[in-house]
C-alpha positions in Angstrom: 141.4 5.9 150.4 141.9 8.9 148.1 145.2 10.7 148.3 145.2 14.3 149.2 147.2 16.3 146.7 149.5 18.9 148.2 149.5 22.3 146.4 153.1 23.4 145.7 154.4 26.8 146.6 154.4 28.1 143.1 150.7 27.3 142.7 149.9 28.8 146.0 151.8 32.0 145.1 150.0 32.2 141.8 146.6 31.8 143.6 147.6 34.6 146.1 148.6 36.8 143.1 145.2 36.2 141.4 143.5 37.1 144.7 145.5 40.3 144.7 144.5 41.0 141.1 140.8 40.4 141.7 140.7 42.6 144.9 142.6 45.7 143.8 140.1 46.9 141.2 137.4 47.1 144.0 139.8 49.3 146.0 140.5 51.5 143.0 136.8 51.9 142.2 136.0 52.8 145.8 138.7 55.5 145.8 137.3 56.9 142.6 133.7 56.9 143.9 134.9 58.9 146.9 136.8 61.3 144.6 134.2 64.0 144.3 133.1 64.0 147.9 136.3 63.4 149.9 139.8 64.7 149.6 142.6 62.1 149.0 144.4 62.9 152.2 141.3 61.9 154.2 141.0 58.6 152.3 144.7 58.0 153.0 144.4 58.9 156.6 141.5 56.4 157.1 143.4 53.6 155.4 146.6 54.1 157.3 145.0 54.7 160.6 143.4 51.2 160.4 146.8 49.8 159.4 148.3 51.4 162.5 145.7 49.8 164.7 146.0 46.3 163.2 149.8 46.4 163.0 150.1 47.7 166.6 148.1 44.7 167.9 150.1 42.2 165.7 153.5 43.7 166.8 152.5 43.7 170.4 151.4 40.1 170.4 153.9 38.5 168.1 157.2 40.5 168.0 159.7 40.8 170.8 160.1 44.3 172.2 163.7 44.5 171.0 162.5 44.3 167.4 160.0 47.1 167.7 162.5 49.8 166.8 164.3 49.6 163.5 168.1 49.9 163.5 168.7 52.3 161.9 165.3 54.0 161.9 165.9 56.8 159.4 165.7 54.7 156.3 162.3 53.4 157.3 161.1 56.9 158.0 162.2 58.1 154.6 160.7 55.1 153.0 157.5 55.8 154.9 157.4 59.3 153.6 157.9 58.1 150.0 155.3 55.4 150.3 152.8 57.8 151.9 153.3 60.3 149.0 152.9 57.5 146.5 149.6 56.4 148.0 148.4 60.0 148.1 149.2 60.5 144.5 147.5 57.2 143.5 144.3 58.3 145.2 144.6 61.8 143.7 145.1 60.3 140.2 142.2 57.9 140.6 139.9 60.8 141.6 140.5 62.8 138.4 141.4 60.2 135.7 139.5 57.4 134.1 140.3 54.2 136.1 142.2 52.3 133.4 144.2 55.4 132.4 145.4 55.9 136.0 146.3 52.2 136.4 148.1 52.1 133.0 150.3 55.1 133.9 151.1 53.6 137.3 152.4 50.5 135.7 155.6 52.3 134.8 156.7 51.6 138.4 158.8 48.6 137.6 160.3 50.5 134.7 161.2 53.4 137.0 162.7 50.9 139.5 164.9 49.6 136.8 166.1 53.0 135.8 166.7 54.2 139.3 168.4 51.0 140.4 171.1 51.8 137.9 171.5 55.4 139.1 171.0 55.0 142.9 172.1 51.4 143.6 174.7 51.1 140.9 173.1 48.0 139.5 174.1 47.0 136.0 171.3 47.7 133.5 172.0 46.7 129.9 171.0 48.4 126.7 168.0 46.2 126.1 166.5 47.2 129.4 167.2 50.9 128.8 165.3 50.6 125.5 162.4 49.0 127.4 162.6 51.9 129.9 162.3 54.5 127.1 159.5 52.6 125.4 157.6 52.3 128.7 158.0 56.0 129.4 156.8 56.7 125.9 153.7 54.6 126.5 153.0 56.5 129.7 153.2 59.8 127.8 150.7 58.5 125.3 148.2 57.9 128.1 149.0 61.1 130.0 148.8 63.4 126.9 145.0 63.5 126.3 144.3 63.5 130.0 146.6 66.4 130.5 144.4 68.4 128.1 141.3 67.5 130.2 142.5 67.7 133.8 145.9 69.5 133.6 148.6 68.4 136.0 146.3 66.0 137.7 147.1 63.6 134.9 150.7 63.4 136.3 149.6 62.0 139.7 149.9 58.3 138.8 153.4 58.9 137.3 154.4 60.6 140.5 152.9 57.7 142.5 155.0 55.3 140.4 158.1 57.4 141.1 157.5 57.6 144.9 156.6 53.9 145.2 159.6 53.0 143.0 161.9 55.0 145.4 160.2 53.3 148.3 160.8 49.9 146.9 164.5 50.7 146.4 164.8 51.9 150.0 163.2 48.6 151.1 165.7 46.7 149.0 168.7 48.7 150.2 167.7 48.4 153.9 165.9 45.1 153.9 167.7 43.9 157.1 166.9 47.0 159.1 163.6 45.5 160.5 161.1 42.7 159.9 158.2 43.3 157.4 155.5 44.3 160.0 157.9 47.0 161.3 158.5 48.3 157.8 154.7 48.5 157.3 154.1 50.1 160.7 156.7 52.8 160.0 155.0 53.6 156.7 151.5 53.7 158.3 152.4 55.9 161.2 154.4 58.2 159.0 151.4 58.5 156.7 149.0 59.3 159.6 151.3 62.0 160.8 151.7 63.5 157.3 148.0 63.5 156.5 147.3 65.1 159.9 149.8 67.8 159.0 148.0 68.4 155.7 144.6 68.7 157.6 146.1 71.3 160.0 147.6 73.2 157.0 144.2 73.2 155.3 142.5 74.4 158.4 144.9 77.2 159.0 145.0 78.4 155.3 141.3 77.7 154.6 142.2 75.5 151.7 139.0 73.6 151.3 140.3 70.9 149.0 141.9 69.1 152.0 139.0 69.9 154.4 137.7 67.0 156.5 134.1 65.9 155.8 131.9 63.5 157.8 131.3 60.4 155.6 127.7 59.1 155.1 127.0 55.4 155.5 127.9 54.5 151.9 131.1 56.5 152.1 132.0 54.7 155.4 131.5 51.4 153.5 133.8 52.6 150.7 136.4 53.6 153.2 136.2 50.2 154.8 136.6 48.5 151.4 139.8 50.6 150.8 141.3 50.1 154.3 140.6 46.4 154.7 141.1 45.7 151.1 144.5 47.3 151.2 145.5 45.1 154.2 144.3 42.0 152.4 146.1 42.8 149.1 149.3 43.7 151.0 149.2 40.3 152.7 148.3 38.4 149.5 151.1 39.9 147.5 153.7 39.8 150.3 152.9 36.1 150.8 153.0 35.4 147.1 156.5 36.9 146.8 157.6 35.1 150.0 156.9 31.6 148.7 157.1 32.0 144.9 159.9 33.3 142.7 159.1 36.8 141.4 159.8 35.5 137.9 156.5 33.6 138.1 154.5 36.3 139.8 155.5 39.5 137.9 153.9 38.8 134.5 150.5 38.0 136.2 150.4 41.4 137.8 149.7 43.1 134.5 146.4 41.3 134.3 145.2 43.9 136.9 144.5 46.3 134.0 141.8 44.0 132.7 140.0 44.2 136.0 140.4 47.9 136.1 139.0 48.2 132.6 135.9 46.0 133.5 135.3 48.0 136.7 135.7 51.3 134.8 133.2 50.3 132.2 130.5 48.8 134.5 130.7 51.4 137.3 131.8 54.6 135.5 130.8 53.9 131.9 134.4 54.6 130.8 136.2 52.7 128.1 139.9 53.3 127.2 140.6 55.2 124.0 142.7 53.7 121.3 145.6 55.9 122.4 145.3 54.7 126.0 145.2 51.1 124.8 148.4 51.7 122.7 150.1 53.4 125.6 149.1 50.7 128.0 150.4 48.0 125.7 153.7 49.8 125.4 154.0 50.1 129.2 153.1 46.4 129.7 155.4 45.1 127.0 158.2 47.2 128.3 157.6 45.9 131.8 157.5 42.3 130.6 160.7 42.9 128.6 162.5 44.1 131.7 161.2 41.1 133.7 162.4 38.7 130.9 165.9 40.2 130.8 166.1 40.2 134.6 164.9 36.6 134.9 167.5 35.5 132.3 170.3 37.2 134.3 169.4 35.4 137.5 
């Protein structure tokens, strides 16, 4: 009788990571396809509203009532605001920039986390990591530069997204024991829904049509479903990957996402990265890998 080989956790985590890498470009492309027809706040609202529904059911069924409220709650609310702003900036950036450019700029997030952890959490960051931080920021500026000439301040959205998500990650690290993961995610989702609703009300009062609600057609509903369900799936895949596998194994693979974004950008939007974008992306990736290498050595 043949023996059944058991897949170890590192292999499982790597497979989950590749599932994440393969899925994310479809979400990014869906956001970009909606960019001309639907405001980013409406895309964000739809995504997070579904998260609220799914997480509400999960929390009601599987978590005891005494764990429903985080203790303290304010860090999760602040983190929710930061994560909501980060997601909104991601969607805004994808709607105006070439796909691979937006993703390349957003990859400065781990670099920002390294820089901010030194300032906000008083973690020790050596000279080599600071050099990597500066190199990564320089790479991001190489990508932003030409796009700034084309779309103005819209080119900065992915960098703002990286900043907000970086701050959100530091909040999660600082207050990791405040609640279980589903509660963290629920606070983020409900905060985002409230914020996007406030934006819609503001748009309605002021007549600012860039945040006006539109009724999606069938194809747009399909794209919204891809974004909402895809975001849940990728969140679960990456969370599970980090739960069972050391981050030192997972982190380098995440940069492969830019390959999928490049392929998607070419086949759907007929966009190829310029030589300056490629150089900038390489600097960002190398800086991120350098930081990962130094951190893995210090563990």
